[in-house]
N, CA, C and O of each residue as an XYZ file, in Angstrom:
740
protein
N       0.816     -1.097      0.120
C      -0.080      0.001     -0.090
C       0.650      1.543      0.165
O       0.280      2.605     -0.336
N       1.723      1.338      1.038
C       2.739      2.316      0.814
C       3.728      2.684     -0.494
O       4.232      3.640     -1.082
N       3.639      1.328     -0.513
C       4.428      1.683     -2.382
C       3.773      2.106     -3.566
O       4.338      2.386     -4.623
N       2.392      2.143     -3.312
C       1.314      2.204     -4.512
C       1.228      4.226     -4.013
O       1.281      5.220     -4.737
N       1.088      4.089     -2.571
C       0.949      5.558     -2.206
C       2.086      6.842     -2.566
O       1.870      8.041     -2.391
N       3.450      6.169     -3.163
C       4.345      6.757     -2.785
C       4.772      7.243     -4.808
O       5.204      8.256     -5.356
N       4.349      5.902     -5.282
C       4.028      5.907     -6.780
C       3.103      7.225     -7.258
O       3.365      8.096     -8.088
N       1.960      7.040     -6.441
C       1.043      8.391     -6.862
C       1.580      9.764     -6.725
O       1.451     10.729     -7.478
N       2.379      9.610     -5.298
C       2.848     10.867     -5.337
C       3.936     11.506     -5.996
O       4.194     12.696     -6.176
N       4.576     10.347     -6.349
C       5.540     10.571     -7.785
C       5.272     10.813     -9.068
O       5.861     11.536     -9.873
N       4.017      9.919     -9.222
C       3.439     10.562    -10.506
C       2.816     12.179    -10.148
O       3.401     13.107    -10.706
N       2.172     12.360     -9.642
C       1.573     13.801     -9.110
C       2.713     15.025     -9.323
O       2.415     15.973    -10.050
N       3.614     14.986     -8.870
C       5.001     15.512     -8.885
C       5.586     16.088    -10.598
O       5.882     17.141    -11.163
N       5.487     14.430    -10.932
C       5.779     14.479    -12.437
C       4.902     15.597    -13.312
O       5.300     16.640    -13.832
N       3.580     15.015    -13.289
C       2.369     15.690    -13.772
C       2.673     17.741    -13.336
O       2.695     18.673    -14.140
N       2.815     17.773    -12.147
C       2.711     19.063    -12.164
C       4.290     19.751    -12.668
O       4.209     20.589    -13.567
N       5.389     19.503    -12.247
C       6.183     19.387    -12.894
C       6.289     19.817    -14.536
O       6.611     20.927    -14.959
N       5.953     18.705    -15.281
C       5.408     18.843    -16.828
C       4.426     20.219    -17.314
O       4.451     20.802    -18.398
N       3.681     20.465    -16.261
C       2.996     21.076    -16.311
C       3.115     22.362    -16.253
O       2.413     23.141    -16.898
N       4.278     22.776    -15.244
C       4.864     24.224    -14.783
C       6.138     24.651    -15.999
O       6.720     25.724    -16.151
N       6.285     23.306    -16.780
C       7.746     23.618    -17.852
C       6.810     24.127    -19.089
O       7.189     25.128    -19.697
N       5.866     23.621    -19.398
C       4.894     23.954    -20.348
C       4.514     25.165    -20.357
O       4.482     25.841    -21.385
N       4.097     25.686    -18.920
C       3.349     27.011    -18.964
C       4.657     28.083    -18.798
O       4.495     29.301    -18.868
N       5.771     27.545    -18.603
C       6.994     28.430    -18.568
C       7.203     28.422    -20.186
O       7.611     29.431    -20.762
N       6.962     27.475    -20.728
C       7.331     27.394    -22.190
C       6.567     28.518    -23.083
O       6.995     29.425    -23.796
N       5.096     28.026    -22.706
C       4.191     28.633    -23.678
C       4.385     30.374    -23.228
O       4.222     31.232    -24.096
N       4.741     30.752    -21.807
C       4.855     32.059    -21.504
C       6.103     32.845    -22.344
O       6.204     33.959    -22.858
N       6.908     31.790    -22.222
C       8.129     32.536    -23.372
C       7.965     32.495    -24.764
O       8.576     33.315    -25.450
N       7.301     31.744    -25.233
C       6.898     31.923    -26.541
C       5.554     32.542    -26.924
O       4.932     32.161    -27.915
N       5.094     33.582    -26.049
C       4.172     34.359    -26.576
C       4.650     35.017    -27.648
O       5.872     35.169    -27.657
N       4.079     35.423    -28.494
C       3.981     36.128    -29.518
C       4.121     37.727    -28.947
O       4.054     38.001    -27.749
N       4.318     38.683    -29.976
C       5.047     39.793    -29.297
C       3.904     40.937    -29.232
O       4.023     42.160    -29.168
N       2.805     40.148    -29.268
C       1.639     40.551    -29.415
C       0.784     40.411    -28.295
O       0.881     39.220    -27.997
N      -0.072     41.009    -27.433
C      -0.843     40.881    -26.372
C      -2.474     40.836    -26.585
O      -3.018     41.283    -27.595
N      -3.004     40.378    -25.751
C      -4.425     40.146    -25.492
C      -4.944     41.401    -24.759
O      -4.609     41.533    -23.582
N      -5.713     42.317    -25.322
C      -5.728     43.395    -24.399
C      -7.786     43.707    -24.697
O      -8.459     44.681    -24.359
N      -8.095     42.789    -25.222
C      -9.520     43.350    -25.568
C     -10.264     43.855    -24.342
O     -10.154     43.220    -23.293
N     -10.976     44.898    -24.394
C     -11.770     45.227    -23.411
C     -12.934     46.225    -23.671
O     -12.932     47.418    -23.369
N     -14.266     45.294    -24.494
C     -15.328     46.100    -24.639
C     -15.546     47.230    -24.112
O     -15.730     48.349    -24.591
N     -15.493     46.655    -22.618
C     -16.051     47.974    -21.396
C     -15.622     49.313    -21.557
O     -16.295     50.273    -21.185
N     -13.880     49.446    -22.418
C     -13.716     50.657    -22.196
C     -14.582     51.543    -23.395
O     -15.430     51.077    -24.156
N     -14.220     52.614    -23.339
C     -14.689     53.506    -24.282
C     -14.110     53.684    -25.614
O     -14.636     54.572    -26.285
N     -13.065     52.985    -26.190
C     -12.255     53.053    -27.230
C     -13.154     52.686    -28.406
O     -13.216     53.388    -29.415
N     -13.907     51.464    -28.226
C     -14.982     51.084    -29.078
C     -15.716     52.431    -29.713
O     -15.768     52.886    -30.856
N     -16.203     52.810    -28.567
C     -16.856     54.207    -28.968
C     -16.589     55.285    -29.631
O     -17.353     56.107    -30.137
N     -15.021     55.215    -29.587
C     -14.137     56.323    -30.367
C     -13.804     56.156    -31.839
O     -13.319     57.030    -32.557
N     -14.119     54.949    -32.186
C     -13.676     54.426    -33.296
C     -14.526     55.302    -34.475
O     -15.688     55.637    -34.247
N     -13.996     55.577    -35.490
C     -14.421     56.241    -36.759
C     -15.712     55.409    -37.270
O     -15.738     54.229    -37.619
N     -16.676     56.251    -37.224
C     -18.084     55.221    -37.197
C     -18.102     54.139    -38.939
O     -18.858     53.202    -39.195
N     -17.151     54.647    -39.714
C     -17.109     53.846    -40.531
C     -16.365     52.577    -40.051
O     -16.847     51.470    -39.811
N     -15.377     52.894    -39.987
C     -14.248     51.932    -38.914
C     -15.067     50.517    -38.194
O     -15.123     49.315    -38.451
N     -15.616     51.400    -37.204
C     -16.718     50.436    -36.334
C     -17.809     49.508    -36.952
O     -18.058     48.383    -36.519
N     -18.468     50.132    -38.070
C     -19.315     49.568    -38.971
C     -18.635     48.155    -39.799
O     -19.269     47.118    -39.990
N     -17.212     48.395    -40.224
C     -16.493     47.280    -40.908
C     -16.253     46.524    -40.396
O     -16.276     45.415    -40.931
N     -15.798     46.709    -38.757
C     -14.987     45.737    -38.234
C     -16.346     44.829    -37.712
O     -16.462     43.604    -37.740
N     -17.082     45.588    -37.351
C     -18.581     44.585    -36.918
C     -19.028     43.538    -38.322
O     -19.660     42.565    -37.913
N     -18.893     43.533    -39.422
C     -19.079     43.284    -40.487
C     -17.818     42.196    -40.784
O     -17.854     41.021    -41.151
N     -17.109     42.760    -40.585
C     -15.466     41.826    -40.554
C     -15.887     40.283    -39.522
O     -15.973     39.137    -39.965
N     -16.073     40.690    -38.197
C     -16.770     40.154    -37.475
C     -17.518     38.735    -37.988
O     -17.108     37.619    -38.310
N     -18.852     39.389    -37.889
C     -19.617     38.630    -38.792
C     -19.256     37.337    -40.007
O     -19.589     36.152    -40.013
N     -18.371     38.218    -41.071
C     -18.450     37.558    -42.136
C     -17.209     36.273    -41.604
O     -17.233     35.148    -42.103
N     -16.367     36.607    -40.729
C     -15.208     35.450    -40.105
C     -16.224     34.685    -39.762
O     -16.181     33.517    -40.148
N     -17.248     35.081    -39.055
C     -17.791     33.881    -37.813
C     -18.737     32.964    -38.988
O     -18.821     31.757    -38.761
N     -19.234     33.346    -39.858
C     -19.800     32.870    -41.080
C     -19.075     31.807    -41.407
O     -19.516     30.660    -41.475
N     -17.800     32.193    -41.647
C     -16.537     31.374    -42.152
C     -16.213     30.242    -40.863
O     -15.285     29.450    -41.029
N     -16.776     30.216    -39.965
C     -15.858     29.427    -38.921
C     -15.045     29.791    -38.262
O     -14.609     28.879    -37.559
N     -14.340     31.186    -38.030
C     -13.334     32.019    -37.735
C     -13.506     32.863    -36.718
O     -14.036     33.973    -36.772
N     -12.950     32.203    -35.585
C     -13.404     33.277    -34.191
C     -12.177     34.396    -34.027
O     -11.068     34.222    -33.524
N     -12.702     35.516    -34.575
C     -11.653     36.680    -34.694
C     -12.168     37.320    -33.176
O     -13.331     37.413    -32.783
N     -10.767     37.776    -32.376
C     -10.825     38.609    -31.346
C     -10.299     40.072    -31.533
O      -9.182     40.333    -31.982
N     -11.243     41.011    -31.133
C     -10.296     42.670    -31.554
C      -9.450     42.583    -30.480
O      -9.854     42.442    -29.326
N      -7.948     42.682    -30.892
C      -7.257     43.179    -29.463
C      -6.990     44.660    -29.371
O      -6.343     44.915    -28.355
N      -7.263     45.665    -30.063
C      -7.338     47.024    -29.803
C      -7.789     47.742    -30.683
O      -7.836     47.270    -31.819
N      -8.324     49.282    -30.417
C      -9.051     49.761    -31.282
C      -8.127     51.428    -30.902
O      -6.917     51.640    -30.829
N      -9.008     52.128    -30.770
C      -8.361     53.555    -30.497
C      -7.456     53.342    -29.491
O      -7.710     52.682    -28.483
N      -5.917     54.124    -29.835
C      -4.865     54.095    -28.671
C      -4.456     55.817    -28.392
O      -4.223     56.636    -29.280
N      -4.452     55.993    -27.359
C      -4.337     57.275    -26.755
C      -2.871     57.522    -27.350
O      -2.273     56.622    -27.941
N      -2.242     59.007    -27.126
C      -0.916     59.326    -27.403
C       0.169     58.643    -26.297
O       1.256     58.178    -26.639
N      -0.241     58.666    -25.157
C       0.842     57.749    -24.006
C       0.814     56.602    -24.215
O       1.910     56.059    -24.079
N      -0.312     55.723    -24.608
C      -0.157     54.279    -24.858
C       0.833     54.190    -26.055
O       1.675     53.296    -26.143
N       0.681     55.125    -26.917
C       1.393     54.977    -28.067
C       2.894     54.958    -28.235
O       3.625     54.221    -28.897
N       3.178     56.148    -27.317
C       4.558     56.318    -26.682
C       5.355     55.003    -25.903
O       6.439     54.445    -26.071
N       4.214     54.829    -24.966
C       4.981     53.270    -24.315
C       4.789     52.290    -25.534
O       5.790     51.628    -25.811
N       4.023     52.152    -26.061
C       4.529     50.841    -26.992
C       5.908     51.519    -28.186
O       6.635     50.722    -28.780
N       6.032     52.741    -28.327
C       7.033     52.929    -29.194
C       8.560     52.519    -28.464
O       9.585     52.047    -28.957
N       8.153     52.991    -26.847
C       9.574     52.740    -26.100
C       9.975     51.716    -25.931
O      11.158     51.564    -25.623
N       8.821     50.297    -26.128
C       9.136     48.968    -25.862
C      10.238     48.622    -26.845
O      10.424     49.162    -27.936
N      10.992     47.571    -26.259
C      12.362     47.410    -27.125
C      13.632     48.545    -27.485
O      14.671     48.366    -28.121
N      13.166     49.621    -26.895
C      14.342     50.418    -26.876
C      14.693     51.283    -26.060
O      15.775     51.793    -26.350
N      13.932     51.891    -24.599
C      14.036     52.323    -23.549
C      13.330     51.784    -23.049
O      13.156     52.469    -22.041
N      12.428     50.602    -22.945
C      11.816     49.866    -21.956
C      12.195     48.445    -22.436
O      12.604     48.337    -23.592
N      12.108     47.483    -21.753
C      12.020     46.118    -21.812
C      11.189     45.516    -23.055
O      10.123     46.091    -23.273
N      11.480     44.576    -23.794
C      10.559     43.840    -24.673
C      10.622     43.854    -26.263
O      11.572     44.481    -26.731
N       9.959     43.401    -26.940
C      10.592     43.363    -28.405
C       9.726     44.847    -28.957
O       8.777     45.436    -28.438
N      10.492     45.134    -30.200
C      10.119     46.352    -31.004
C       8.867     45.863    -31.188
O       8.834     44.701    -31.592
N       7.675     46.484    -30.985
C       6.582     46.269    -31.865
C       5.601     47.441    -32.500
O       4.406     47.184    -32.644
N       6.019     48.456    -32.796
C       6.075     49.396    -33.502
C       6.873     50.749    -33.896
O       7.673     51.305    -33.143
N       6.590     51.113    -34.967
C       7.976     52.207    -35.461
C       7.022     53.446    -35.472
O       7.535     54.426    -36.013
N       5.910     53.609    -35.058
C       5.134     54.723    -34.487
C       5.289     55.268    -33.414
O       5.153     54.544    -32.427
N       5.612     56.664    -33.203
C       5.753     57.406    -32.195
C       4.295     57.610    -32.419
O       3.592     57.156    -33.322
N       3.921     58.523    -31.237
C       2.709     59.513    -30.535
C       2.089     60.062    -31.625
O       2.899     60.713    -32.283
N       1.019     60.068    -32.071
C       0.372     60.836    -33.389
C       0.807     60.254    -34.842
O       0.220     60.689    -35.832
N       1.993     59.116    -35.010
C       1.930     58.673    -36.011
C       0.984     57.532    -36.570
O       0.987     57.363    -37.789
N       0.163     56.723    -35.763
C      -0.198     55.464    -36.008
C      -1.836     56.002    -36.198
O      -2.355     57.024    -35.747
N      -2.388     54.995    -36.976
C      -3.776     55.139    -37.360
C      -4.880     54.635    -36.450
O      -6.096     54.596    -36.640
N      -3.963     54.168    -35.161
C      -4.974     53.917    -34.102
C      -5.306     55.612    -33.253
O      -6.381     55.937    -32.749
N      -4.118     56.410    -33.305
C      -4.247     57.560    -32.479
C      -5.412     58.292    -33.099
O      -5.651     59.358    -32.532
N      -6.379     57.930    -34.346
C      -7.390     58.900    -34.808
C      -8.798     57.836    -34.810
O      -9.767     58.163    -35.494
N      -8.815     57.045    -34.308
C      -9.956     56.106    -34.409
C      -9.962     55.573    -36.096
O     -11.005     55.609    -36.750
N      -9.071     55.239    -36.495
C      -8.763     54.311    -38.190
C      -7.848     52.889    -37.962
O      -7.201     52.283    -38.816
N      -7.963     52.667    -36.970
C      -7.344     51.373    -36.736
C      -7.910     50.371    -35.815
O      -8.518     50.649    -34.782
N      -7.678     49.231    -36.241
C      -8.012     48.069    -35.140
C      -6.825     47.262    -35.245
O      -6.086     47.332    -36.227
N      -6.553     46.262    -33.966
C      -5.587     44.931    -34.379
C      -6.598     43.788    -33.940
O      -7.356     43.887    -32.975
N      -6.484     42.463    -34.956
C      -6.899     41.498    -34.313
C      -6.001     40.252    -33.975
O      -4.779     40.224    -34.117
N      -6.804     39.202    -33.496
C      -6.089     37.938    -33.375
C      -7.312     36.950    -33.405
O      -8.493     37.286    -33.494
N      -6.734     35.458    -33.301
C      -7.893     34.358    -33.843
C      -7.536     33.874    -32.794
O      -6.353     33.723    -32.488
N      -8.879     33.437    -31.815
C      -9.315     32.720    -30.977
C      -9.206     31.153    -31.401
O     -10.093     30.932    -32.226
N      -8.461     30.020    -31.142
C      -8.621     28.827    -31.556
C      -9.213     28.096    -30.620
O      -9.343     28.391    -29.431
N      -9.650     26.924    -31.293
C     -10.883     26.011    -30.921
C     -10.758     25.479    -29.391
O     -11.480     24.563    -28.999
N      -9.621     26.224    -28.388
C      -9.418     25.701    -27.139
C      -9.977     27.112    -26.496
O     -10.334     27.196    -25.321
N      -9.999     27.965    -27.222
C     -10.422     29.419    -26.707
C      -9.611     30.220    -26.251
O      -9.816     31.218    -25.559
N      -7.977     29.480    -26.913
C      -6.898     30.627    -26.437
C      -7.025     31.664    -27.676
O      -7.675     31.441    -28.697
N      -6.218     32.945    -27.373
C      -6.070     33.864    -28.231
C      -4.743     33.923    -28.990
O      -3.679     34.346    -28.538
N      -4.903     33.580    -29.849
C      -3.598     33.459    -30.868
C      -3.336     34.417    -31.698
O      -4.217     35.196    -32.062
N      -2.092     34.493    -32.114
C      -1.522     35.122    -33.309
C      -0.733     34.284    -34.258
O       0.225     34.702    -34.908
N      -1.207     33.071    -34.287
C      -0.394     32.248    -35.107
C      -0.932     32.015    -36.699
O      -1.691     31.136    -37.108
N      -0.429     32.853    -37.278
C      -0.522     33.471    -39.111
C      -0.996     32.103    -39.864
O      -1.667     32.132    -40.896
N      -0.588     30.958    -39.254
C      -0.781     29.620    -40.263
C      -2.014     28.724    -39.790
O      -2.515     27.911    -40.567
N      -2.420     28.875    -38.676
C      -3.442     28.161    -38.022
C      -4.632     28.035    -38.992
O      -4.739     28.891    -39.870
N      -5.527     27.046    -38.907
C      -6.404     26.576    -39.930
C      -7.650     26.066    -39.155
O      -8.250     25.061    -39.537
N      -7.959     26.641    -38.265
C      -9.052     26.246    -37.191
C     -10.236     25.754    -38.111
O     -10.745     24.658    -37.873
N     -10.641     26.451    -39.044
C     -11.900     25.873    -39.689
C     -11.656     25.143    -40.850
O     -12.259     25.244    -41.919
N     -10.504     24.218    -40.500
C      -9.689     22.897    -41.464
C     -10.263     23.372    -42.813
O     -11.300     22.771    -43.093
N      -9.805     24.451    -43.896
C     -10.524     24.343    -45.277
C      -9.125     24.618    -45.813
O      -9.090     25.192    -46.901
N      -8.022     24.323    -45.265
C      -6.619     24.528    -46.193
C      -5.841     25.521    -46.442
O      -4.742     25.447    -46.991
N      -6.599     26.887    -45.889
C      -6.358     27.840    -45.694
C      -6.245     28.571    -44.155
O      -7.053     28.426    -43.237
N      -4.943     29.439    -44.144
C      -4.855     30.344    -42.846
C      -6.060     30.654    -42.434
O      -6.942     30.922    -43.250
N      -6.271     30.664    -41.137
C      -7.643     32.151    -41.059
C      -7.217     33.180    -41.019
O      -7.979     34.142    -41.122
N      -5.818     33.361    -40.850
C      -5.221     34.918    -40.605
C      -5.552     35.453    -41.969
O      -6.175     36.487    -42.207
N      -5.132     34.744    -42.686
C      -5.047     35.312    -44.497
C      -6.521     35.373    -44.803
O      -6.902     36.161    -45.670
N      -7.369     34.619    -44.174
C      -8.854     34.323    -44.647
C      -9.316     35.857    -44.198
O      -9.723     36.711    -44.985
N      -9.196     35.987    -43.046
C      -9.546     37.325    -42.431
C      -9.010     38.637    -43.056
O      -9.729     39.618    -43.243
N      -7.701     38.582    -43.363
C      -6.863     39.866    -44.046
C      -7.696     40.088    -45.449
O      -7.789     41.168    -46.033
N      -8.267     38.872    -45.859
C      -9.019     39.305    -47.579
C     -10.113     39.799    -47.280
O     -10.467     40.823    -47.865
N     -10.921     39.220    -46.317
C     -12.371     39.757    -45.771
C     -12.017     41.029    -45.483
O     -12.730     41.779    -46.150
N     -11.092     41.761    -44.664
C     -10.943     43.150    -44.149
C     -10.527     44.021    -45.566
O     -10.835     45.209    -45.658
N      -9.797     43.309    -46.655
C      -9.244     44.213    -47.296
C     -10.470     44.355    -48.579
O     -10.331     45.167    -49.494
N     -11.939     43.223    -48.443
C     -12.562     43.360    -49.277
C     -13.555     44.430    -48.741
O     -14.376     44.998    -49.460
N     -13.386     44.673    -47.267
C     -14.464     45.554    -46.546
C     -13.816     46.826    -46.942
O     -14.643     47.718    -47.133
N     -12.542     47.185    -47.128
C     -12.267     48.425    -47.518
C     -10.716     48.660    -46.611
O      -9.837     49.442    -46.972
N     -10.658     47.862    -45.489
C      -9.238     48.005    -44.616
C      -8.103     48.006    -45.304
O      -8.157     47.246    -46.271
N      -6.733     48.771    -45.130
C      -5.601     48.054    -45.600
C      -4.995     47.472    -44.649
O      -4.974     48.025    -43.550
N      -4.323     46.149    -44.851
C      -3.909     45.318    -44.037
C      -2.308     45.549    -43.983
O      -1.608     45.741    -44.977
N      -1.807     45.491    -42.504
C      -0.803     45.500    -42.380
C       0.700     44.346    -42.521
O       1.897     44.290    -42.235
N      -0.078     43.794    -42.978
C       0.777     42.401    -43.643
C       1.176     42.586    -45.164
O       2.181     42.172    -45.740
N       0.198     43.261    -45.615
C       0.900     43.913    -46.744
C       1.817     45.024    -47.056
O       2.038     45.373    -48.216
N       2.476     45.710    -45.781
C       3.515     46.579    -46.216
C       5.041     45.693    -46.212
O       5.499     44.755    -45.559
N       5.386     46.323    -47.015
C       7.034     46.062    -47.851
C       7.770     45.914    -46.703
O       8.360     44.836    -46.638
N       7.971     46.927    -45.448
C       8.866     47.034    -44.249
C       8.835     45.894    -43.120
O       9.190     44.732    -42.923
N       8.237     46.880    -42.558
C       7.258     45.949    -41.137
C       6.211     45.467    -41.159
O       5.141     46.049    -40.979
N       6.393     44.278    -41.394
C       4.717     43.677    -41.650
C       4.043     43.690    -39.933
O       4.619     43.226    -38.948
N       3.007     44.200    -39.951
C       2.097     43.959    -38.927
C       1.089     43.383    -39.020
O       0.050     43.983    -39.296
N       1.125     42.210    -38.836
C       0.127     40.845    -39.161
C      -1.634     41.505    -38.655
O      -2.708     41.715    -39.219
N      -0.994     41.642    -37.122
C      -2.688     42.127    -36.933
C      -3.711     43.478    -36.885
O      -4.792     43.634    -36.318
N      -2.807     44.488    -37.822
C      -3.353     45.487    -37.964
C      -3.937     45.840    -39.229
O      -3.434     45.708    -40.345
N      -5.081     46.312    -38.910
C      -6.069     46.992    -40.215
C      -6.252     48.103    -39.921
O      -6.281     48.460    -38.743
N      -6.425     48.950    -40.974
C      -6.700     50.278    -40.685
C      -7.323     50.799    -41.959
O      -7.313     50.110    -42.979
N      -7.909     52.097    -41.915
C      -8.770     52.961    -42.827
C      -8.325     54.403    -42.928
O      -8.555     55.214    -42.031
N      -7.748     54.669    -43.929
C      -6.658     55.644    -44.120
C      -7.728     57.148    -44.270
O      -7.775     58.232    -43.689
N      -8.464     56.513    -45.337
C      -9.685     57.872    -46.083
C      -8.832     58.470    -46.820
O      -9.053     59.667    -47.004
N      -7.634     57.881    -47.459
C      -7.218     58.713    -48.386
C      -6.240     60.267    -47.695
O      -5.783     61.253    -48.273
N      -6.243     59.883    -46.372
C      -5.845     61.045    -45.350
C      -3.924     60.306    -45.306
O      -3.672     59.102    -45.346
N      -3.387     60.875    -45.261
C      -1.802     60.379    -44.714
C      -1.546     61.219    -43.124
O      -1.713     62.387    -42.772
N      -1.160     60.222    -42.556
C      -0.553     60.998    -41.121
C      -0.281     62.555    -40.687
O      -0.524     63.256    -39.705
N       0.286     62.691    -41.822
C       0.619     64.576    -41.611
C      -0.729     65.262    -41.986
O      -0.876     66.426    -41.613
N      -1.656     64.701    -42.638
C      -2.840     65.172    -42.851
C      -3.619     65.416    -41.544
O      -4.146     66.482    -41.226
N      -3.612     64.149    -40.757
C      -4.319     63.959    -39.803
C      -3.583     64.585    -38.298
O      -4.194     64.948    -37.292
N      -2.231     64.573    -38.500
C      -1.495     65.700    -37.378
C      -1.927     66.919    -37.613
O      -1.890     67.721    -36.681
N      -2.445     67.343    -38.934
C      -2.848     68.824    -38.943
C      -3.863     68.917    -38.558
O      -4.229     70.061    -38.289
N      -4.719     67.909    -38.362
C      -6.142     68.098    -37.782
C      -7.252     67.953    -38.744
O      -8.381     68.355    -38.463
N      -6.917     67.292    -40.071
C      -7.678     66.788    -41.281
C      -8.556     65.668    -40.796
O      -7.939     64.993    -39.973
N      -9.682     65.264    -40.995
C     -10.179     64.139    -40.547
C     -11.324     63.345    -41.592
O     -11.969     64.039    -42.378
N     -11.515     61.932    -41.546
C     -12.370     61.857    -42.709
C     -13.953     62.494    -42.346
O     -14.015     62.936    -41.200
N     -15.116     62.594    -43.074
C     -16.315     62.665    -43.079
C     -16.909     61.337    -42.080
O     -16.539     60.163    -42.088
N     -17.736     61.865    -41.417
C     -18.621     60.941    -40.497
C     -19.820     60.264    -41.547
O     -20.666     59.489    -41.100
């Protein structure tokens, strides 16, 4: 009986150790993006109305293709933009943006970021994940839907590819936005 108890305790210790190693490995291999969806804040309300409408259409169309999209960021304050710009430069972490405060379409309510929720309910940034099993990357399917709706996709950028990023510039440059020009509502 004591032998069985010792074996059981040893087995529990091994399982706990494996779980701890898996957790640490998973945390170390997290993508450079952070899941920050919070529909309770007012950033959704600060989105340009057309961007907001197209975002909802994107979510609906993706759902119809059995792709679960999570919006991870919408409007970003200038302070938040500076904080993200500092990451990998004057603060810890990887560089995740080359846009300083006022240089991102997020700062003007014209951009959103997304991720995919997998079948286990985890939010992932795996651009090759095919959760609907149709032989195509869910991420690329979402990007295609977004482009059909009028979004520009950061994955198409020639230099810094920003795969989660979708924006609607309405033909306005960042310089024009900085000078106060805004798209009609």
